[in-house]
N, C-alpha and C positions, 0 to 999 in steps of 0.2 A: 345634529345641522341634515344627514342626508334625510333623513322621515321626512324634516320638518319642510326640505322641497319638495318631498316627492308629493305631497297629501297638499302641500296647494298647490300643486297641479292637478290632483289627483280628481281630491274635491270635487271643487267646483266643474271639473271637462265633465266628470260625472254626472249629475247635475243636474247639467245646462244639455248633454244628449238626452240623457233622459228626459227633461222635458221636450222635445223637439220629438217625442214621441205619442206626448199628449197631444198633439194640432193635431192627426190623424184619429187616435182612443176617441177625444170631445168629439169630434165631426160626426163617429162612427156612432158616438152613444144617443147624439140630437140628433142624427139619421134614423136611427133604428128606431126612438121612441116617436119619432113625431113622420115618419115617411112610411117603416117596420123590416122587411127583408127585400123586399124592391130591390129597396136606396140602399140599403149595405152592399146587395151586389153592385149596384151600379158606381159604385166609389170604389169596391175594389178591384173591379175592372179600367176604372178607370187610375189610379194606382202608380203603377205600372211606368205611366207612359208619365205621368208630373213625376213620378221620382228621377227623372232626366235628369230635372232642372239642380236637385238639391246635389247628385250624380255631379255634375260638374263642376259647380261650386263648390263643393269635399274636395276635390283631386284637384281645380286647379290653386288652389287654398294651402290647403298639403302641403301639395308638390311644391307650391311656393311658401311656407312654412322648412320645408326639410330643408332646403338645400339653401335657406337666408340660413338655420341655425346651425351646419354644420360648415358654412362661410366665418358667422360669427366663433365659432370654435376654433378655428382654421384664426382667427384671427383680422381675417380682408373684411374686417365695417361696410365700406363704400362700399363694396359689391356686395355686398346683405342687400344695403339701402339698395341699390338698380334689379334684383331681386325679387324683389317688396313691390317696387314699381314697376316692373314687369307681369306681376299676375293682378296688378289691377287690370292694367290695360289686356289684359287676356281677360277678366273680370266682365270687364262694360263692351269689347264683344259678342262673346260668347251670351251676356244676355241679352241685348237686341236678338240677334239670331234665331236661339230657342221661344224667346218672345214670339218672333212671329212663325213658326213655323210648329204648332203646339198649338195655334192659334189657324193661325189657317186650315189647317189638315189635324183636328180633331175627331173631326164624323167620319175618316177613314181609319183612323188609328183606332177607335173606339168599335170598327166596325173590324179589326184581324184579329181583336178578343174577342169572337165568338156572338160578343151584346143583340139584341136582340127586341126591339119592342121597347118598354114605357124602360127596362131595362138602360137601355140603348141611349135611349130619350135621356133619360138624368147624367147616365156617365157625360154623355159633350157638355151639358152645361154643364156639370162640375167641374172639367178640367178646364173649361173653355174659362171658365171667372178661373180659374189657378193660372192660366198661362197667362191673365193681367199681372199679377203680382212676381212672376218669374224672375223680374229685375232681383224684388227684396231675398225671391228666398239664393237665389244666387250670390249675389250681395252676402248678404249675411254669411250662409258659409264657408263662402269664401274668404270670408276677410275673416272670421270670428277664430283658426289655427293660426292666422297669420300673426293677433292681434294679444295670444297666446305666449305663443314664440316669445313676444316683447319683454315676457314679466307679468302681463296681467290677464291671470286670468278668471279674476275677481268682478272683470268689467262680462268677458264674453256670456260667464256666469246668471248677472245679474238684467245684461240686458234679451239671452230669454227667457228668463222669469218676468219682464215686465213683458214681451212679448209672450208667453203662455196666459197669464193672469190675462189681457186683454180680449183673446181667441176665447181663452172659455165664458165670461161676458158677453165678449157678441154671439158665442155660437146659442149661447142661448134666447136670446135677444133676438137676433135674426128667422132662427129657424124656430122655438116655441114660439116666443108674443108673436113678432111678425108671419112667421107660420112660408116663411122665406125657401125651406124644402133644403134642399142638394145646394141650392144659388146661396142660398144661404151661407149652409157652412162655410164653402168655399169662400166669399167673400170674408166673415169671421178668421179663415187661415191668412190670407192675404195682409189682412191691414193686420195681424200678429207680429207676419213679418215685415213689414216695413213697420211698424215698430223698434222690432229687433235691432235691427241697420240702421235707425238713425244714431243711435252712440257709435254704433263701429266707426263711421265715416265719417264723428266731430270725433274721434279721436285723432286721425289724421288731419286735421286739421286747425291742431293744436300747434301752436311754437316748434313744440320741444320733440312731435311727434311726424311732423311733415313732412312729405317724400318729393322733391320739386318738380317739376310738372316735365323735365330733362330728365325722369329717370320713369314716369310715367308714360312709356312706349317700348311695343315689341321686338326686343333683344331676340333675333334667332336663337341665340348658341344660349339665352341663357332657357327662356323660353320652350328651346330643346330638355336642357336640364328638366325645368322645371313640372313636362310632361312625362320626360323619362320616369317619374319619385311619383308624379300626380296621374299614373296610367292605374297603377293599384290603390292606392285611398277615393281615382275613382270607379273603380268594378267593385271593391268595399260598398261600396253606395248602390250603383246599379241590376246590379246583380239579382241583388235578392229580389226586387221589384222583374228581373226575366227569372225566374223560381218561381216569385208569384205569379205570373204571369203563366209557366207551363202546366206550377198546377191547380188556375182557374180552370183558366183549358181538358182538361180532364178530369176536373170535381166537374166545367159543366155538363162533360160527353156523357162521365157514368149517374153523373147525380143532380145535376137541372140545379137549378135557381137555391133550391134552398139546401145543398154540398156545397155551393158558391157562400154564398150564406152567414154555414157554420165556420169554413175557412176564413171567413174574414174575421169572423171575430176575434178565433185563433190568430188571424196575425195579426191584430191589432193589441190586444195583452199580451199576447212573443214581444214583442213590437221595444216593447218598457226595459224588458231582461235586457233582448240585445243591444239596446243604447246606451243602457249603463254599463254596458259589456265595452261598447264602440265607445266611449268615454271614457272609461278608465283604461283604458288602450292609447290611445290616440293621447290620452294627459299626459303621459308616460316618455311622446317626441320631444317635443324639446329637452332633455335629460338624455338621449340616447341620442338626438343628433347632432346637442353640442358638443356629448363627450366621445360620438365620433368621430368630428372635425378634429377635434383635442386629443385627440388615442389612449381618453384612459378609460382601457377597459374592465376593470374593474368595478367603476359607477354602472356602465354598460349591463353587467354580466347581472350587477345587488339587481338593479329595476329590471333588467325579465323575466329575476326570477318571483320577486313580490308583485309585478305584474301578471305572468300568471296564474300567483296559488291565487290571489285575487279574483281573479276574471273566473277562474274554474270553480271558485269553491261561489262565487255567486253564480253562476250557473244553477248548481248540484239546489241552494234557496229558490231559484225563480220555479226548479223545476217543482217542487217539492210544493209552492206559490199556486200553481198552475193544476193540478193533479187535481189539489184540496180544496178547492174553491171555483175545480170547474161548474158546476146545477149553478154555485150565484153571481159569475160570469153568465151566463146564460142567460140569469132573469135578468141580470144588470143589463142586457142588450133587448133582452126584448124579445129573445127569437121566440119561432110558430116552436109547437112539441117535435113534427117533422128536423126543423133544424134542430135544435137541441137534441134531439136520441144524435143525431150524426155528428160534432159536437164532442157529444160527449166518448165516443168510443172515439174518438183520433185526440184527443186532448193530450190522454197516456201519449203517446206515441211520440208529440212533438213535445212532449216535457221533457221527452230523453234526453234530445236531441242538444238542450241549452247546458251539460255541463261542456258537453264535445265544439259546442259554438265558442265553448267560456275559449277554450283551445284551439282553436283553429285563427280566430280572427286576432285575438292572442300573437297567431303566429307572422300570419301576416303583416299586422302594426309593424309587427318588431320586424321584423326584415328591411322592407321600406326606410324602418326611420335609423335604419344603420347603415342606411345605400347601398343594402343588394335589391336591388327593385328588381331586374331579373326570376329572384326567384319568391322574392312573393308576387309577382306574376304567373308565376305559374299556379301556387296556392289557392292565389284570388282566385283567376278565368278557369283554373282543368274541373271549378268546382261547376261553375255555371253552364261551362259550352263544353265540357265533358262529359263528367261521375250524373250528375240530374239532366239531362234529357239524355243521356243509355239508360237508364234505370225509370225515369215516369213512361216511358218507350214502352219499357219491358215489365218490374215489377205490375200495373195495373191488369193488365193482361190475365195474369193468374190470379192475385188475389182482386181483382177490379178495384175497386173507392177503398178501400183497407193499402193498395200496393199506394194509391195515390198520398194518404198516410204514412207509410217508411217508406216513401223518396230519400226525402229530407235527410231521416235518422241513419238509416246507412252509407247515402252521401259522405257524413259527419263525422261517420267512422273511418270511411278510407284520408278522408280529409288531416284523423290524427295521425298514420298512418306515413301520409307522406310527409305533415309537417316535424313530424320527430325527426324522418331522415333529408326535411334540407337544412335548420336548426343545426342539424352535426356538422354541416358540414362546416368545417371552417373553414371563413373563405368574405375576402371582402372587410376583413377588423381589421385595423394595424395591429401589430405585435407587441404593445406596449405595459405598464403594469399602472398603477395609481403614482400619487404626488405622496 
């Protein structure tokens, strides 16, 4: 029964998260074919800003999912419903605010990334287009973990599949047939995300799943709980984009647009493996959180052990694929000779991070799922706000562009040590056994 329940959550979640990576990868593929290296560089520079919408939705949704799952495990069904209602209210407020901010400040934000000329122009167009669909992005990312925690992982996966297929078809039509370039790619992405969000909205309109209007309000005490948990998944979503920004800036400084384009391609293909790992670890959240509420430590340990094993093995498999097919990846994205040369040098170092990422991502998700938000936040934010910034300043001064590519691998090695230490601190878990 354990394995049946486990894989009932894990497999749909893994597929759904993997498909989210296809959104940006498909954009990159068609832009690489139709626009070339400048288009790839523009999308890569814009993506860290656009990723804020995904991170906010994920943080609010996962925070609401963990808190409501723990309350259900404690037998507090009404409080669980109020938690979901507060999550809805927070998602609505965030959608309006972020749409306005990104649309109004797209150009200065892109300028901060160091973009100039045609690269800047394309990046602003892409970002403003994505801003139009910010509500769908935040809503889809926010509602998906809540629906998954309510026992409907297949619905979450099906909605994501529908959106992904729509994105691929529209990308081909807008970019390759109509010749709309980066604007067409952004438009295809937001239309796909609207299609993904629609089934989630319908789900909560159905009588058995409906959350009353009285519950959909900002209750400060519940919002505080959601934010305390949600700050970790928010960081897990946004900090990779901040790290991408740091790498972009250093790569632009030391290797120009071709280095940024090479890293853009690597980031695209790596995101598939990273999101697969993320889907597996976040798919285990409902079981971890519910059993944290009920105090069933035997199931918590069994779930965690299996998730760590699967994700580390997934990391090794992903690393092998990246190394073996580097040249074919460059061909697929139509990179120029100089860009391809940089890509082939950098790819093995990025590939080596994948098994380590399998551990660090699972460790962070595990910690916040069992209601250890401070340990999870330390794991998450030390990566993007301490280790990477320090290393990106030091290593390139010694090893130039190779030092830029070595920073993520060095950071993941440090996170391995930190994660093992935090997990070994047996804290905040009730000391009860399985019945």
